[in-house]
VOPAGU-2260 file (C-alpha; in pm, 1 decimal, decimal comma):
REM VOPAGU-2260
SITE   aa  ch    i         X         Y         Z
SITE  MET   A    0    7788,7   11921,9    8171,0
SITE  ARG   A    1    8048,5   11662,9    8086,9
SITE  PRO   A    2    7920,2   11327,6    7956,1
SITE  THR   A    3    8002,5   11006,1    8140,7
SITE  PHE   A    4    7952,5   10639,6    8067,6
SITE  VAL   A    5    7802,4   10566,7    8407,9
SITE  PRO   A    6    7427,3   10500,7    8375,2
SITE  PHE   A    7    7340,9   10579,0    8736,7
SITE  LEU   A    8    7455,3   10881,1    8934,1
SITE  ALA   A    9    7346,0   10935,0    9293,6
SITE  LEU   A   10    7428,1   11283,6    9418,9
SITE  PHE   A   11    7481,3   11365,1    9784,4
SITE  ALA   A   12    7523,2   11709,4    9938,1
SITE  VAL   A   13    7868,7   11727,8   10088,9
SITE  ALA   A   14    8011,9   12050,0   10225,4
SITE  CYS   A   15    8344,7   12155,2   10078,6
SITE  ASN   A   16    8609,2   12292,1   10309,0
SITE  GLY   A   17    8748,5   12551,2   10067,4
SITE  GLY   A   18    8720,0   12924,7   10117,6
SITE  SER   A   19    8877,7   12955,0   10460,9
SITE  GLU   A   20    9029,7   13294,2   10534,3
SITE  SER   A   21    9381,1   13149,8   10529,1
SITE  ASP   A   22    9330,3   13043,0   10167,0
SITE  THR   A   23    9209,0   13372,0   10024,8
SITE  ASN   A   24    9539,3   13540,0    9937,9
SITE  VAL   A   25    9579,8   13356,5    9609,1
SITE  ASP   A   26    9810,7   13517,4    9355,7
SITE  PRO   A   27    9702,4   13428,7    8997,8
SITE  GLY   A   28   10066,6   13354,6    8929,0
SITE  ASP   A   29   10051,5   13071,5    9182,8
SITE  ILE   A   30    9813,8   12873,9    8958,9
SITE  ASP   A   31   10016,8   12730,0    8673,8
SITE  CYS   A   32    9748,6   12519,7    8504,0
SITE  GLU   A   33    9911,0   12192,4    8604,2
SITE  VAL   A   34    9771,7   11910,2    8815,7
SITE  ASP   A   35    9938,8   11758,5    9119,8
SITE  GLY   A   36    9869,6   11413,5    8974,7
SITE  ALA   A   37    9772,3   11240,4    9300,7
SITE  ALA   A   38    9420,0   11210,2    9432,4
SITE  SER   A   39    9558,3   11228,7    9786,2
SITE  ALA   A   40    9665,0   11588,6    9725,5
SITE  TYR   A   41    9302,5   11696,7    9743,0
SITE  THR   A   42    9257,7   11550,0   10089,7
SITE  ALA   A   43    9475,2   11826,1   10230,1
SITE  LEU   A   44    9341,1   12101,6   10003,9
SITE  TRP   A   45    8970,3   12035,0   10041,4
SITE  GLY   A   46    8938,1   11793,9   10331,8
SITE  ILE   A   47    8789,0   11522,1   10107,6
SITE  ASP   A   48    8923,6   11168,8   10101,1
SITE  GLY   A   49    8658,8   10962,9    9926,8
SITE  THR   A   50    8485,8   10840,2   10242,5
SITE  GLU   A   51    8183,3   11070,6   10208,4
SITE  PRO   A   52    7943,9   10998,5   10062,4
SITE  ASP   A   53    7984,7   10628,5   10144,6
SITE  CYS   A   54    7952,0   10449,6    9810,9
SITE  GLU   A   55    8017,7   10092,3    9923,3
SITE  VAL   A   56    7645,4   10025,9    9881,3
SITE  ILE   A   57    7503,5   10275,2    9633,6
SITE  VAL   A   58    7147,7   10377,0    9719,7
SITE  THR   A   59    6922,0   10556,0    9471,5
SITE  ASP   A   60    6556,0   10658,3    9472,4
SITE  ASP   A   61    6484,7   10362,7    9242,5
SITE  CYS   A   62    6678,5   10117,8    9458,7
SITE  PRO   A   63    6652,4   10198,5    9831,1
SITE  GLN   A   64    6807,0    9858,0    9914,6
SITE  GLY   A   65    7125,2    9973,5    9741,7
SITE  TYR   A   66    7343,1    9830,4    9466,1
SITE  HIS   A   67    7627,1    9604,5    9587,7
SITE  VAL   A   68    7840,4    9664,7    9279,6
SITE  ALA   A   69    8167,3    9816,7    9165,2
SITE  GLY   A   70    8154,7   10192,1    9186,2
SITE  ASN   A   71    8324,2   10495,7    9328,5
SITE  THR   A   72    8296,6   10819,2    9519,3
SITE  ARG   A   73    8383,7   11109,7    9293,4
SITE  PHE   A   74    8441,0   11485,2    9314,9
SITE  TYR   A   75    8524,0   11747,6    9054,2
SITE  VAL   A   76    8802,1   11994,5    9133,3
SITE  GLY   A   77    8947,4   12268,3    8920,3
SITE  GLU   A   78    9182,8   12562,0    8893,6
SITE  VAL   A   79    9139,7   12845,4    8646,2
SITE  THR   A   80    9348,7   13158,6    8597,5
SITE  TRP   A   81    9300,6   13443,1    8352,8
SITE  ASP   A   82    9510,8   13734,2    8236,1
SITE  ALA   A   83    9423,2   14099,9    8186,4
SITE  ASP   A   84    9313,1   14025,6    7829,6
SITE  GLY   A   85    9059,0   13768,1    7949,2
SITE  ALA   A   86    9244,0   13458,0    7824,7
SITE  VAL   A   87    9173,2   13153,9    8043,4
SITE  CYS   A   88    9410,0   12868,9    8131,4
SITE  GLY   A   89    9337,3   12586,5    8371,6
SITE  TYR   A   90    9226,2   12232,6    8435,8
SITE  GLU   A   91    8931,2   12037,6    8570,1
SITE  ALA   A   92    8983,7   11698,4    8730,1
SITE  LYS   A   93    8750,4   11420,8    8837,3
SITE  VAL   A   94    8886,0   11273,1    9161,2
SITE  VAL   A   95    8789,8   10905,3    9180,1
SITE  TYR   A   96    8791,8   10686,4    9493,4
SITE  PRO   A   97    8702,6   10322,3    9405,7
SITE  ASN   A   98    8481,2   10125,3    9643,6
SITE  ALA   A   99    8571,7    9781,5    9784,0
SITE  GLN   A  100    8388,4    9588,2    9511,8
SITE  TRP   A  101    8576,6    9769,5    9236,6
SITE  HIS   A  102    8902,7    9688,2    9416,9
SITE  THR   A  103    8796,2    9321,6    9429,4
SITE  ASP   A  104    8697,3    9311,2    9063,0
SITE  THR   A  105    9003,8    9505,7    8944,7
SITE  PRO   A  106    9303,6    9461,5    9179,8
SITE  ASP   A  107    9507,9    9723,6    8992,4
SITE  VAL   A  108    9257,3   10002,5    9051,0
SITE  ASP   A  109    9353,4   10283,1    9288,3
SITE  ASP   A  110    9248,6   10635,9    9381,2
SITE  CYS   A  111    9302,9   10840,0    9067,2
SITE  LEU   A  112    9231,4   11146,8    8856,3
SITE  VAL   A  113    9072,7   11205,5    8516,1
SITE  VAL   A  114    9203,4   11542,0    8396,4
SITE  TRP   A  115    9085,8   11784,1    8130,0
SITE  SER   A  116    9283,8   12095,1    8031,4
SITE  LEU   A  117    9077,0   12413,6    8003,7
SITE  SER   A  118    9116,1   12708,4    7769,1
SITE  GLY   A  119    8883,4   12990,7    7678,6
SITE  THR   A  120    8778,6   13338,9    7782,8
SITE  VAL   A  121    8643,3   13518,7    8086,7
SITE  THR   A  122    8405,3   13814,7    8060,0
SITE  PRO   A  123    8243,0   14035,7    8324,5
SITE  ASP   A  124    7886,0   13922,5    8381,7
SITE  THR   A  125    7613,0   14180,7    8339,2
SITE  GLY   A  126    7360,8   13986,5    8547,2
SITE  SER   A  127    7373,9   13841,3    8895,5
SITE  TYR   A  128    7721,6   13683,9    8863,0
SITE  THR   A  129    8069,3   13834,7    8871,5
SITE  TYR   A  130    8217,5   13663,3    8566,4
SITE  THR   A  131    8128,2   13415,5    8293,6
SITE  LEU   A  132    8386,1   13152,7    8194,3
SITE  THR   A  133    8342,2   13013,5    7842,4
SITE  MET   A  134    8580,4   12722,0    7803,3
SITE  HIS   A  135    8680,3   12419,6    7598,3
SITE  ALA   A  136    8797,3   12110,7    7788,6
SITE  ALA   A  137    9029,2   11849,3    7636,1
SITE  LEU   A  138    9114,9   11518,6    7803,2
SITE  ASP   A  139    9476,6   11519,8    7919,1
SITE  SER   A  140    9593,6   11158,4    7911,5
SITE  GLY   A  141    9937,6   11255,4    8036,1
SITE  GLN   A  142    9799,3   11408,6    8355,5
SITE  SER   A  143    9521,3   11152,9    8410,0
SITE  THR   A  144    9611,0   10866,3    8641,9
SITE  CYS   A  145    9302,5   10640,7    8621,1
SITE  LEU   A  146    9321,0   10309,4    8437,6
SITE  SER   A  147    9256,4   10335,3    8064,8
SITE  GLU   A  148    8968,3   10088,4    8106,6
SITE  TYR   A  149    8794,6   10371,4    8294,4
SITE  THR   A  150    8914,0   10685,1    8115,8
SITE  GLN   A  151    8828,0   10548,9    7770,9
SITE  PHE   A  152    8460,9   10604,6    7850,7
SITE  GLU   A  153    8510,3   10965,7    7959,4
SITE  ALA   A  154    8451,2   11255,0    7720,6
SITE  SER   A  155    8760,5   11335,8    7514,8
SITE  SER   A  156    8644,3   11697,0    7503,6
SITE  TYR   A  157    8350,7   11917,7    7592,9
SITE  ASP   A  158    8250,7   12282,4    7591,1
SITE  VAL   A  159    8131,1   12436,8    7913,6
SITE  VAL   A  160    8005,6   12770,3    8042,9
SITE  TYR   A  161    8042,3   12847,4    8413,1
SITE  HIS   A  162    7917,7   13151,7    8598,8
SITE  LEU   A  163    8134,9   13269,6    8885,3
SITE  THR   A  164    8064,1   13487,7    9187,5
SITE  PHE   A  165    8304,7   13625,1    9445,8
SITE  GLY   A  166    8185,0   13699,3    9797,1
SITE  THR   A  167    8342,0   13807,9   10123,5
SITE  ASP   A  168    8713,3   13719,4   10159,4
SITE  ASP   A  169    8721,7   13605,8    9794,6
SITE  VAL   A  170    8514,5   13295,3    9868,4
SITE  SER   A  171    8368,8   13191,6    9533,0
SITE  THR   A  172    8079,1   12990,7    9395,8
SITE  VAL   A  173    8077,8   12827,8    9051,9
SITE  PHE   A  174    7745,0   12778,8    8873,8
SITE  PHE   A  175    7647,9   12582,4    8565,7
SITE  GLU   A  176    7516,8   12781,7    8268,9
SITE  SER   A  177    7166,7   12683,5    8385,0
SITE  GLY   A  178    7224,7   12866,6    8712,6
SITE  ASN   A  179    7242,0   12550,6    8923,5
SITE  PRO   A  180    7534,4   12554,8    9170,4
SITE  PHE   A  181    7829,1   12333,3    9079,7
SITE  ALA   A  182    8117,7   12399,5    9319,4
SITE  ASN   A  183    8256,8   12617,3    9598,5
SITE  GLY   A  184    8605,2   12757,7    9628,0
SITE  PHE   A  185    8827,1   13059,5    9671,1
SITE  GLY   A  186    9032,4   13284,4    9450,4
SITE  THR   A  187    9137,1   13635,0    9358,3
SITE  ASP   A  188    8911,5   13895,9    9199,7
SITE  ASN   A  189    9109,4   14197,9    9084,1
SITE  GLY   A  190    8820,8   14343,8    8887,6
SITE  PRO   A  191    8749,6   14363,0    8513,3
SITE  ASP   A  192    9045,2   14393,1    8278,3
SITE  ALA   A  193    9280,6   14245,1    8536,9
SITE  ALA   A  194    9427,6   13903,4    8609,3
SITE  GLY   A  195    9236,1   13673,1    8842,1
SITE  ALA   A  196    9203,9   13314,1    8954,7
SITE  VAL   A  197    8971,9   13061,8    9114,5
SITE  THR   A  198    9014,0   12710,1    9252,2
SITE  TYR   A  199    8708,4   12500,6    9335,7
SITE  ALA   A  200    8566,5   12163,0    9438,9
SITE  SER   A  201    8220,4   12016,4    9384,3
SITE  ALA   A  202    8006,5   11814,1    9621,3
SITE  GLY   A  203    8064,7   11439,2    9621,0
SITE  GLY   A  204    7863,0   11178,7    9437,2
SITE  CYS   A  205    7846,2   10802,6    9379,6
SITE  GLU   A  206    7889,1   10628,7    9045,7
SITE  ILE   A  207    7793,9   10273,8    8949,6
SITE  LEU   A  208    8020,4   10115,6    8689,5
SITE  GLY   A  209    7829,0    9947,7    8410,9
SITE  SER   A  210    7471,5    9827,6    8453,5
SITE  ALA   A  211    7319,1    9667,2    8759,4
SITE  ASP   A  212    6990,3    9516,7    8875,2
SITE  CYS   A  213    6842,6    9629,5    9203,2
SITE  PRO   A  214    6834,5    9331,5    9444,7
SITE  ILE   A  215    6486,2    9214,2    9540,2
């Protein structure tokens, strides 16, 4: 998992809208390993716009009253394509939607992306998954659109292993190396030793910026 500077992370189960039948005919050549650059682009693609979960007041198990602090709603989205030799190209992006308090504290803040470029290999999985993606992620400052005051605390690089399954109509599920589900999506599975692709989005979560005391 990628490191982050945020000390509190409240996860909420949010259904992704990827994987509809109209999205399944994805040609690997259509994924060019570049990012749109605008958080709003993912509203149309995935039906997410930063309003769910509602992170204006961030509630955790330790603070049921909720933190009234700067924070954001965030999702992870990604696109990965591979060739017949198993070489992987792609990106993973953190889509950030600031809450009202963050807007008040930092007037210049806006919906934004933190982007990492992905490279690595894909191999057929011999267990319960279809493929295993073994990748290195490197922060792409040129594609990232969040303020540097935020991105400077993100990981400059990380190594990650994802397991990938393809189901009916090329609907896909991405799992962490541990086996815990990470994201849902759609793509193209042409079988081993052939080119393929997947695009995905995670469930939403809330982040608190910096430290905060739970109100009494």
